[in-house]
C-alpha positions as CSV (number, residue, x, y, z in Angstrom):
1,M,133.0,-13.3,194.6
2,K,131.1,-14.6,191.6
3,K,127.9,-13.1,192.9
4,I,129.5,-9.8,193.4
5,S,131.1,-9.9,189.9
6,S,127.8,-10.9,188.3
7,L,126.1,-8.0,190.1
8,A,128.8,-5.6,189.0
9,A,128.5,-6.8,185.4
10,L,124.7,-6.3,185.6
11,V,125.1,-2.8,186.9
12,V,127.7,-1.9,184.3
13,G,125.6,-3.5,181.5
14,S,122.5,-1.6,182.6
15,T,124.5,1.7,182.7
16,I,125.8,1.1,179.2
17,M,122.3,0.3,177.9
18,F,120.9,3.5,179.6
19,N,123.6,5.6,178.1
20,V,123.0,4.2,174.6
21,A,119.3,4.8,174.9
22,A,120.0,8.3,176.2
23,A,122.4,8.9,173.3
24,D,119.7,7.7,170.8
25,A,117.0,10.0,172.1
26,P,116.7,13.0,169.8
27,K,117.7,16.4,171.3
28,E,115.4,18.2,168.9
29,L,111.7,17.7,168.1
30,N,110.1,19.2,165.0
31,L,106.4,20.3,165.2
32,G,104.9,20.8,161.8
33,I,102.3,23.6,161.4
34,L,100.2,23.8,158.3
35,G,100.6,27.0,156.3
36,G,97.9,29.2,154.8
37,Q,97.2,31.3,157.8
38,N,98.8,34.3,159.5
39,A,102.3,33.0,160.3
40,T,102.9,35.3,163.3
41,Q,99.7,34.1,164.9
42,Q,100.4,30.5,164.2
43,I,103.8,30.7,165.8
44,G,102.3,32.5,168.8
45,D,99.6,30.0,169.2
46,N,102.2,27.2,169.4
47,L,104.8,28.7,171.6
48,C,103.1,27.2,174.7
49,V,103.4,23.8,173.0
50,K,107.1,24.3,172.6
51,E,107.5,25.2,176.2
52,F,105.5,22.2,177.3
53,F,107.5,19.7,175.2
54,D,110.8,21.3,176.0
55,K,110.1,20.9,179.7
56,K,108.6,17.4,179.6
57,L,111.0,15.8,177.1
58,H,114.2,17.9,177.6
59,V,114.3,18.7,173.9
60,D,114.5,21.8,171.8
61,T,111.1,21.8,170.0
62,K,111.3,23.6,166.6
63,L,108.1,25.1,165.2
64,R,108.2,24.3,161.5
65,N,105.7,26.7,160.1
66,S,105.3,25.9,156.4
67,S,104.1,28.4,153.8
68,D,101.7,25.8,152.4
69,Y,100.3,22.4,153.3
70,A,102.8,20.6,151.0
71,G,105.7,21.7,153.2
72,V,104.4,19.7,156.1
73,I,103.5,16.7,153.9
74,Q,107.0,16.6,152.5
75,G,108.4,17.2,156.0
76,L,106.7,14.0,157.3
77,L,107.7,12.0,154.2
78,G,111.3,13.2,154.4
79,D,111.7,12.8,158.2
80,K,112.0,16.5,158.8
81,V,108.7,16.8,160.7
82,D,108.1,14.7,163.8
83,M,104.6,15.5,164.8
84,V,101.5,17.5,163.7
85,L,98.8,18.5,166.2
86,S,96.4,19.8,163.6
87,M,96.6,18.0,160.2
88,S,94.4,18.4,157.2
89,P,92.7,15.0,156.5
90,S,93.5,15.5,152.8
91,S,97.1,16.2,153.6
92,Y,97.2,13.1,155.8
93,A,95.8,11.2,152.8
94,S,98.6,12.5,150.7
95,V,101.2,11.2,153.2
96,Y,99.4,7.8,153.5
97,L,99.1,7.4,149.7
98,N,102.8,8.2,149.2
99,K,104.1,6.1,152.2
100,P,101.5,4.2,154.3
101,D,103.8,3.7,157.2
102,A,105.2,7.2,157.3
103,V,103.2,8.3,160.3
104,D,101.2,6.9,163.3
105,L,97.8,8.1,164.3
106,V,97.8,9.5,167.8
107,G,94.1,10.5,167.7
108,I,91.5,12.8,166.3
109,V,90.4,16.2,167.8
110,V,86.8,16.2,169.0
111,D,84.6,19.1,170.1
112,D,84.5,19.7,173.8
113,T,80.9,20.8,173.9
114,D,79.0,18.4,171.6
115,Q,81.6,15.7,170.9
116,S,81.3,16.2,167.2
117,R,84.1,14.6,165.2
118,G,83.9,16.7,162.1
119,Y,83.7,20.1,160.4
120,Y,82.4,21.6,157.2
121,S,83.6,23.3,154.0
122,V,81.5,26.4,153.4
123,V,81.2,28.9,150.6
124,V,81.2,32.5,151.8
125,V,80.2,35.7,150.1
126,K,79.9,39.3,151.2
127,A,76.8,39.9,153.4
128,D,75.6,42.7,151.2
129,S,76.0,40.7,147.9
130,P,73.0,39.3,146.0
131,Y,74.4,35.8,146.0
132,K,72.2,33.2,147.8
133,K,73.3,29.9,146.3
134,L,76.1,28.4,144.3
135,D,74.3,28.9,141.0
136,D,74.3,32.6,141.7
137,L,78.1,32.7,141.4
138,K,78.0,31.6,137.7
139,G,80.3,34.0,135.8
140,K,81.9,35.2,139.0
141,S,85.4,34.9,140.5
142,F,86.0,32.0,143.0
143,G,88.7,31.2,145.5
144,F,90.0,27.9,146.8
145,A,92.5,27.7,149.7
146,D,95.3,25.1,149.2
147,P,95.4,22.1,146.8
148,D,96.1,19.9,149.9
149,S,93.3,21.3,152.0
150,T,90.2,19.1,152.5
151,S,87.6,21.8,153.0
152,G,89.6,24.3,151.0
153,Y,89.7,22.2,147.9
154,L,89.2,18.4,147.9
155,I,85.5,18.3,149.1
156,P,84.2,21.4,147.2
157,D,86.1,20.3,144.1
158,F,84.3,16.9,144.3
159,V,80.9,18.6,144.7
160,F,81.5,21.2,141.9
161,K,82.5,18.5,139.5
162,K,79.2,16.7,140.1
163,Q,77.1,19.9,140.0
164,F,78.8,21.8,137.1
165,G,81.1,19.3,135.4
166,G,84.6,20.0,134.3
167,N,87.4,20.8,136.7
168,T,89.6,23.6,138.0
169,D,91.4,23.8,134.6
170,N,88.3,24.8,132.7
171,K,86.7,26.6,135.7
172,Y,84.1,23.8,136.0
173,N,82.9,24.2,132.4
174,N,83.3,28.0,132.7
175,T,80.9,28.2,135.6
176,F,83.2,30.7,137.2
177,S,85.0,33.6,135.5
178,S,88.2,32.6,137.4
179,V,89.3,30.0,139.9
180,T,92.3,30.9,142.1
181,F,94.2,29.2,144.9
182,S,94.7,32.0,147.5
183,G,97.0,29.9,149.7
184,G,94.9,29.5,152.7
185,H,91.5,29.8,154.5
186,E,92.1,33.3,155.9
187,Q,93.2,34.5,152.5
188,D,90.0,33.2,151.0
189,I,87.9,35.1,153.5
190,L,89.9,38.3,153.1
191,G,89.7,37.8,149.4
192,V,85.9,38.0,149.6
193,L,86.0,41.0,151.9
194,N,88.4,43.0,149.6
195,G,86.6,42.0,146.4
196,Q,89.3,39.6,145.0
197,F,86.7,36.8,144.9
198,E,82.9,37.0,144.8
199,G,82.8,33.6,146.5
200,A,85.4,31.4,148.3
201,V,85.6,28.4,150.5
202,T,86.8,28.1,154.1
203,W,86.2,25.8,157.1
204,T,84.1,25.9,160.2
205,S,82.6,23.6,162.8
206,M,79.1,25.1,162.4
207,T,78.7,24.6,166.2
208,G,78.7,27.3,168.9
209,D,78.0,31.0,168.6
210,Y,77.8,32.2,165.0
211,N,78.7,35.8,166.0
212,K,82.0,34.5,167.6
213,G,82.8,32.5,164.4
214,Y,81.6,29.2,165.9
215,N,83.6,26.9,168.2
216,T,86.3,26.0,165.6
217,G,87.5,27.2,162.2
218,A,88.9,30.1,160.2
219,F,86.3,32.6,161.2
220,G,87.3,32.5,164.8
221,R,91.0,33.0,164.0
222,L,90.2,36.1,161.9
223,I,87.9,37.5,164.6
224,R,90.7,37.1,167.2
225,M,93.2,38.8,164.9
226,D,91.6,42.0,163.8
227,H,88.1,41.4,162.4
228,P,85.7,41.5,165.3
229,D,82.7,42.2,163.1
230,L,83.6,39.5,160.5
231,M,80.3,37.5,160.8
232,K,78.3,40.6,160.0
233,Q,80.4,41.1,156.9
234,I,80.0,37.6,155.3
235,R,77.3,35.1,154.6
236,I,77.4,31.4,154.1
237,I,75.6,30.2,151.0
238,W,76.8,26.5,150.8
239,Q,77.8,23.8,153.3
240,S,79.4,20.5,152.6
241,P,78.7,17.1,154.2
242,M,80.6,16.6,157.4
243,I,84.4,16.1,157.1
244,P,86.3,14.2,159.7
245,N,88.4,16.4,162.0
246,G,92.1,16.4,161.4
247,P,94.2,13.6,162.8
248,I,97.1,14.1,165.2
249,L,100.2,12.5,163.8
250,V,103.7,11.4,164.9
251,R,106.5,10.2,162.6
252,H,106.6,6.4,162.6
253,S,110.4,6.2,162.3
254,L,111.1,8.0,165.5
255,P,113.0,5.8,168.0
256,A,110.3,3.7,169.6
257,D,110.9,4.7,173.2
258,F,111.1,8.3,172.3
259,K,108.0,8.1,170.1
260,A,106.0,6.7,173.0
261,K,107.1,9.6,175.2
262,V,106.1,12.1,172.4
263,V,102.6,10.5,172.1
264,D,102.2,10.5,175.9
265,T,103.3,14.1,176.1
266,I,100.7,15.1,173.4
267,K,98.0,13.5,175.6
268,Q,99.4,15.2,178.7
269,L,99.2,18.6,176.9
270,D,95.5,18.1,176.2
271,K,94.9,17.2,179.9
272,E,97.3,19.4,181.8
273,D,97.3,22.5,179.7
274,H,94.1,22.3,177.7
275,A,94.0,26.0,177.0
276,C,97.4,25.6,175.2
277,F,96.1,22.6,173.3
278,V,93.0,24.6,172.2
279,K,95.2,27.4,170.9
280,A,97.4,25.0,168.9
281,V,94.5,23.1,167.2
282,G,92.4,26.1,166.6
283,G,89.3,25.3,168.5
284,T,87.7,24.0,171.8
285,Q,88.6,20.4,171.2
286,H,90.3,17.4,172.9
287,I,91.8,14.1,171.8
288,E,89.9,10.9,171.2
289,P,91.0,7.6,169.6
290,T,90.8,7.1,165.9
291,S,91.8,4.7,163.1
292,I,92.5,4.9,159.4
293,A,88.9,3.8,158.8
294,E,87.7,7.3,159.9
295,F,89.7,8.8,157.0
296,Q,89.2,6.2,154.4
297,N,86.7,8.2,152.4
298,I,89.1,11.1,152.2
299,I,91.9,8.8,151.2
300,D,89.8,7.4,148.4
301,L,88.8,10.9,147.2
302,K,92.4,12.0,147.2
303,K,93.5,8.9,145.3
304,A,90.9,9.5,142.7
305,L,91.8,13.1,142.3
306,T,95.5,12.2,142.0
307,Q,94.8,9.6,139.4
308,N,92.6,11.9,137.4
309,R,95.4,14.5,137.3
C-alpha cells in the first residue's frame, strides 16, 4: 500500500508541476520589428513568422512594428518585446549599455552564398548627378536614416567627424547645407530620388547581383516594392568598413523553459522554412553562433557617442 501511495503521490506531484509550468508559459509572444521601412511590407514579410511560431509554440505571436528603432529598444528594455530576428547592431548596443542582461544573443545572420558576417553603410546620390565622392557634397543637403541605426547614422557619423570635424548639430562644420534624419533607409533612398537630399546613407551587403540590389539590404526591398530600375537611378560614392550583421535576440527575463523553446523555434524557422526566414531578415542569410565580442566595437562607438552628447 505504501508503494502504491508513493506512486500516486508522485503522479499527482508531477501533474501539479506540469500544470504550474503550463500556466507559467506565456500565451502571447511579441516579435519586435525595427521601423524605418514600409510598414505594410514589413508586416507582410513577417506573417509567415507569426504562423510558424503560433503553430510550434501554441501562442499568439504579435508583430510589434515600431515607427522607429527606439520603439524596439524600449520594448526590449521594458519587457514588451520578446524577440527580434533582425536587430540593428547599434540598437543592440543601446540595449546592452542600458541593461547588459536585458537580452540573450541567439546568433548572427550570415550570408548563404559567401558566408560573410557583415554589411556596409553606403552613401548614394542620383546616377545623373555630378557627385563622385564625399567632398563633392560640400554645401549640399544630406540625409541620415535613424539615430539608432548603425549604417544609417553611427558609422557614417564617426567617419564624417574624422573627415570634416564637427557633428550633426553644426552640419559637420557646415560641410553640408542641411543634415536631416529621414526616419529610415528606404526614406533616405527615396529622398535622393525625389530631390530632398543630394546624398544620403543606406545599407547593403555589397555581395551578389548589383542590378538586383545585392543579396541583402535596402536596395532589394525597394526593388521588390515598386522600383525595379532603382540601381540605374542611383550611384554609390562611399562605402564604410564592414559592419557586423545584426544579432538575433530574445528577452532574457522570459521563463527559462519557454525561452529555450523560443530559441529552438527560431533555429527551426531557419532550417524548416528558410524562405520565410529570408523574408523576415531581409536577405539570403542563415543563423550562425555569435558572442558579444563580435559587437564590442559597435558598443564602444555607441558609448562614446552617448557620452559626447
